[in-house]
C-alpha positions as MATLAB code, in Angstrom:
seq = 'XXXXXXXXXXXXXXXXXXXXXXXXXXXXXXXXXXXXXXXXXXXXXXXXXXXXXXXXXXXXXXXXXXXXXXXXXXXXXXXXXXXXXX';
ca = [
      24.252    2.400    5.010;
      22.263    5.294    3.177;
      19.336    3.664    1.873;
      16.892    5.079   -1.206;
      13.205    5.199   -1.005;
      10.709    4.340   -3.447;
       7.185    5.310   -2.556;
       3.497    4.435   -4.215;
       0.235    5.146   -3.538;
      -2.117    2.167   -2.963;
      -4.765    1.816   -4.550;
      -5.177    4.475   -6.328;
      -2.139    3.901   -8.925;
      -2.492   -0.065   -9.218;
      -4.649   -1.797  -11.947;
      -7.191   -3.084  -10.771;
      -8.428   -5.707  -13.758;
     -11.569   -7.592  -11.664;
     -12.509  -11.219  -13.343;
     -15.275  -12.510  -12.980;
     -16.300  -13.480   -9.428;
     -13.215  -11.564   -7.983;
     -13.783   -9.430   -4.692;
     -12.320   -6.466   -4.677;
     -10.172   -7.610   -2.254;
      -8.395  -10.313   -3.852;
      -8.158   -7.815   -7.165;
      -6.454   -4.813   -4.593;
      -4.548   -7.968   -3.321;
      -2.435   -9.772   -6.956;
      -1.769   -6.104   -7.697;
       0.075   -5.302   -4.622;
       1.311   -9.127   -5.649;
       2.431   -7.497   -8.980;
       3.834   -4.474   -7.838;
       6.100   -6.559   -5.349;
       7.178   -8.429   -7.557;
       8.144   -6.117   -9.976;
      10.123   -3.879   -7.780;
      11.669   -6.856   -6.185;
      12.977   -7.856   -9.794;
      14.420   -4.427  -10.037;
      16.387   -4.518   -7.053;
      13.769   -3.129   -4.148;
      12.815   -4.532   -1.108;
       9.465   -4.305    0.545;
      10.202   -1.795    3.888;
       6.777   -0.596    5.003;
       3.387    0.413    4.356;
       2.007    3.945    5.417;
      -1.280    5.749    6.013;
      -0.812   10.119    5.971;
      -3.526   11.852    6.905;
      -4.495   15.186    5.282;
      -6.101   18.317    6.321;
      -7.908   20.283    4.274;
      -9.703   23.420    4.713;
     -12.765   24.661    2.852;
     -12.410   27.042   -0.051;
     -14.241   30.070    0.583;
     -17.850   29.633   -0.314;
     -17.252   26.871    2.456;
     -16.459   28.972    4.785;
     -19.313   31.175    4.054;
     -21.576   27.629    3.974;
     -19.795   26.562    7.526;
     -18.193   23.796    6.299;
     -15.639   22.390    8.462;
     -11.925   21.360    7.961;
     -12.318   18.028    5.807;
      -9.129   14.657    6.499;
      -8.530   12.264    4.404;
      -6.004    9.448    4.279;
      -3.623    8.574    1.781;
      -2.382    4.755    1.353;
       1.140    4.181    0.286;
       3.331    1.072   -0.002;
       7.077    1.948    0.405;
       9.928    0.346   -0.863;
      13.823    0.741   -0.327;
      17.516   -0.344   -1.859;
      20.616    0.461   -0.978;
      22.066    3.459   -2.544;
      24.658    2.836   -5.057;
      28.627    3.918   -4.174;
      29.497    7.045   -6.658;
];
């Protein structure tokens, strides 16, 4: 069965309206819960969460100053649904 996918970065694109006394973990979990429910209402199912590491080389001044490669991690949530027949 062919699938189509939709990928969202976490937590950058999630609105985190933090309520008084709410921990960051609670704010993130509520934002993810909202996203999951919205996507399910549109026919998408949660598929997986991925972490991608990206290495960046320093710019021309960074290399002159002896800076080394920097690795950043990005987290994504992946949804899928069956592709509609043409």
